[in-house]
N, C-alpha and C positions, 0 to 999 in steps of 0.2 A: 505494499501498499503505500509505497514510496513516493507515488505520482499525489498525495494528499499533503503529503508537505510542499512537495513545489509547488504545487497550487497557490497556497498556503501564501506563500512565500512569494510568488508571482501576483497576485493580487493585493498587494498590503504595499510592497516596496510602491507598482504599480500608479495607486491611491498617495499613496505621498508624493513622491514623485509627478503626477501629474499635479496634483495641490499647488505644488510652490511650479512648479512653471507656470500655472495657470496667473500666481502672485507674481508673478517677474517677468510680464507678458508675451509667453510663448507659448504655442500651440502644448497640451496632452501629453498627444502624442510623443510628441523631442522626448520629453520627460520617462515614455513607456520604452520609444525608441532605447533612452542610454543606459534607463534600470539593465535589459539583456548585453546592454555592454558592459555592465559593471559584473553583474552576479553570472554572467555566460563566458566561454573557453578563454575570451579576448583578458580577463584582467580576474577576476575572483574564481572563476572555473566552477559555481558551487551547482550552479544550469548547463544541461544540455538537449543540444535538439532530436528529441529521440521523438518515439511512436505517439507517443502521449503528446507533447510539444506540436507535433506535427499535426495531428490530429485536430488537435483545441485551433489552431491556428488556423485553416485550413478552416472550421470550422467559423471562425472570426472573423476571417476574409469574406466568404460570401455574404455575414452579413452585413460588414460594412458595405459592400458594393452594392447590396438592397437598400438600406439606409440613399444611399446616395443618388439611386434609384426615384423612393422616397420623395425626397428634397426638389427633386427635377422639375422645377417647374413650365410645366412645360404653354401654357396660361401665357405667360409674361413672354415666353421662349416667341409665339406664337405674332403678340406685341410687337416687340422688339426686334424680330428674325433679320433685318437688313440687315443694320446692324451687326446687330450681332456675330450674324453667320458673315461677314468680312470679320470681322476683331479674332473669331474662332480661329478662320479658315488658314489668314496670313499668321494665326501664332502660333498653327501648326509644324503649315510647312518652315520657316522659318531654322528651328529648331530641329525636323528630321534633318530636314538638308547640310544646314551648315554644320551639324556637330555631326552628323555622318561622314564628313571630311574628315572633322578633328577625328573621328575616329580610325580613318585609314591611315592618319599618321602616325596614330599609334601602332598600327598594322592586323588592327582588326580584322577581324573576315568580312565578310559583306553579310550572310544573316546578322551580326553582331551591328557589324556599325549602324543598318536601319533600326535593328534595337535601340542602341542609346539615345541615336534619334528620338525614337517615340518618346519612351521614358521618361524626356526631359520637353516633351511635346503636352503632357500634361498637365491641371492646372487640379488643386486648390484652396479657390476661395474664401475657405470657412475663418481664417485670421485675418483675410480682406472686408468681408462683410461686419468685421468686430471692431474692426479701422472705422468703417463707413459710417455704422449708426454709433461711432461715438464723435463723429465730426458733421452727424447728422446730414450726408450725402445718400444714402442707402438709395433712396427715390430717387433720389437726381440724374437726369438721361447718363450720367456715368455710372454713376451705381447699377444704375437697369441694362446698361448696356454691360457690363461686366460680369451682372448676374445670367442673361442668357446666354452671348458664349462660355460662357462656363458650361453650363447644357451640356451646347454644343460641342466642345470644348472635349469634354469626358464622352460623348457619346463615340466622338471621329475617334478618339485619343481609344476607348476598347474594343470595337469594331478592330483595325487597327493590328491593336497587338493578339487580336483574335485569331485574323487570317496569316502575322509572323506565327505563333504558337504553331497555325493548323497548316499552314506551308513545312515547316522545323520537322514537323514531326514526318508528313506528309514524302519530304523527302529523304530525311531516314531512314523510311519504307521501303522506296523504292533503290536506295543507297544496299538494302542488306536487304535484297531482289525478290523481291516485291516485283508485281509486273506495272507497269505504266497504268494501266485503265483504270487502277484503285488511288491512284492521283485522281482520276475525273470522277472518277466516284465519288471519294473524300470531297471535292468541292463542289461533286451534287446535292449534298447533305447538307454542306454548310450552310449552302442557297435554300434549300426547303429548311432546315431552323429558323432564317429570318422570316419563308415565308407564316413556318408559325405562330413565329412572332407577334404577324399583322393579326393572326386568327386574336392572340392570347390577350389584343388589345379592346382587338373590336369584340368577340365573345365568349372565352375563353377565362376570366381574370373576372369581369363582369359575372358572371352567371356562377364561380362557385363560389364567388365575394357573397354570394346574396346565397345558397344555396347550405356557407358556414355560420349566416345572421338566423338561420331556421335549426339547426341544429341545438341538442337541450343538451349540454355539453357546457365547460366551463371553458370561458375565453374560445369562443369558437371562431370566430370572427381574425383576430391572429392565431390560430391556430392553423385557417385553411390560408390564412396570408404565405407561413414557414413551410407551407408542403406544394407553393406555388413554385416559393421562392426555391427549394433546393429536387421540388421537381426542373423544374428547366435549371439548375445548374447542373442536375446528373445527364438529360438532356442533354445541351450546349458538351459534358463531356462526348459524350456518346459517337458526335461523329465528328469531334477533334478538334471541337473550340475549347474555349478555356471557361472554365465553372463560374467565372466571373460576370462574361457575360451576360448567362443565363440569369446570374442574380438582377445583377441591375436592371434587366428589361421586366422583369416580374415586377420590382420595385416600381417601375414607373408607368406599367401596368395598370397595377393596385392606386398605384398614383389621380387615375383618371377614375379613381369611383369616387362614391363619396362615402368609402368605410378608410378614408388614406386618414386621418387623424388619428383613428383610432388605433387601427395597425402601429405610427408612429410610435404613441406616447406607448405601448407594447411591446415595440418587438425593442427601443433601444435601449430599456434594460435591462433587457434577457443580453444583447449585443457587449455595450458598454459595461457590464457589470465582470463578465467570465472572459467570453470570448474573443473581443476587438485585444482588449490589452493582452494576449497571450498572442496573439497577431505579432502587434509592436516589437512585444519581446521578442519570438520569437526572429525576428529581424534580425537583433543586436547578436544575436547566440553565433550567429554566421558569420558576425563581423571580426577582423582582428589586427592588432597593427605592427603582424608583421609584416615589414617591406614600406613601412608608413611615412617613409623620407624617402624615398627610395619611387614613390608614386607621387613627392608632392608637388609637381611638374603640372604634372596630369590633374591631380584636384584643384587645382588655384587655375588654372585656364579655364576645366574644365566651369570651375565656377562661373565666373566673368563670361565665357561664353554664352551659361544656358541663360544669367542675368542679362543680359542685352540681347537676343536672340529673341526672348520674352517678348518685351521690354520694347523692343525693334518695333517686330510684326505684328504683335497685340494694339501699338498705335498710329504704324501706317496704318493698319485697317482703318481703323478709324479716322485715321487724316483723307485717305481718301475717302469719304462718305462726307468730305467740309466742317471737319470735324476742329476746332482750333487747338495748335500746343499748349495750353492747360490742360485740357478737354483727353487730349491724344499721350498726355504725359501719366496721368488718372488712371485714363483703363490699364496704358500699357506697365506701369505700377502696379496697380488693385489683381493685373492674371500673372507674375511673374512666381508667386508662392507655389511650387508644389506638393509640397504636403503630401496627404494619405495619397493620393494617389497613383503620383508617384514611387512611391515606397512600394504599393502594391502590386504595378508593373515592373519595376527591379527583379520582387518576389519570385514573381513568376518566372519572368525572363532568368534568374537563375536556377532557376528549377527545371527548366525548357533549356538548358541548356547555351540562351543565348545571350545568360552577360557571366563570360569567365569568372570564376573563383579571384584571380590574379586582379582586377579591378573591383569587383562585386563594393569589397567596404570604402573606399574611392568613392564609388559613385552615390553610397547609401549619405556620407559626411560631404558632399553637393548637394544632393536633398534638402541635407539639417541646413545647412549654410542660405541655399535657395530663399526659404520661408522664414528663419531668421533673418535675412533682408528687406524680405516684401511688408511687413508693416513701419519699415522706418521712410522706406520708396516712398508710397503711399499717405503716411504723412506728409512727407516733406510735398510732394506734389501740391496734396490738398490747401496746403497753406500758404504754395507759390500764388493757386486757382487764389485763393480767398482774399492778398495782399491785392493781387492785381485789379479784383472787385472792387475794391475802394475807391 
């Protein structure tokens, strides 16, 4: 029963780390990740990434992506679709292309270099939302554009990630002697999966949630949402996609039903109380300081490139639509944070061998640094606009 002691240790340390992280103004997930580094093989060696940690972290990332889907506001996306699309598209293209070439400089393979770009194309605006709320800019044109672009950004990143994982596994099978027709069958299954997602939105999710409402069992609506989440995650894996795709779109589908608020308020305690902290700790457990100083040039260069490509890419998307420099600066800064989305992508890529263990720790450090830099950039951009408005 050693796993009970491990669970207790992880939960108490992540709770304290999350609390103190919030007190000093940084995301709780950063504190949780640092706990993984501290209690893991990199420092103290108390906890290792065994089967127990792997299972809990897998459930954690599925629930985390399900919650991300639930919180995707498609109504806002429709209202600000044009600026949000321009910002999200350019904010994905710039990091993917430029960081791809950066990866090639460090002798990454084609798949690894593309994946590195995709990792830093992701955006997590939770910390930006807090800054926008604090400075009363959340409902401004810049704030709404950031929120809308974040939804599109997440969808694009999740789809690209799934295609990469699927292609990589299919190519590996082909090299292992499987017939090339199997590749086409896999791509056909992937396409059919997205057809299933359409029916999920239009018919499956509303019907199942109404059924859950009439079941005479406790928390039946939440139970039905978990069935949908896990079912879509399982089905995604069966067709060669990442399980987070199914979880994410299950959340988006349920968000379009009248049961969104009930599910959201009930699923968050389940995720954040146990499973999600285990996921972030598991990332820290995979990290090591071995060769850290040898990778210092890689870390510093990638951090600068990650900040510039997202700021410039998203900012230019706003500029194309006629926004002034101050608006462009706010939107670009608000989209810089990579946060949990990039951490999820990095972990999936690491497990799919799209991110080598040699550079894994360096990539995680860069994600942390960009997440920490984002609120300072955004506050400076908003204060500049406020000075110019006087």
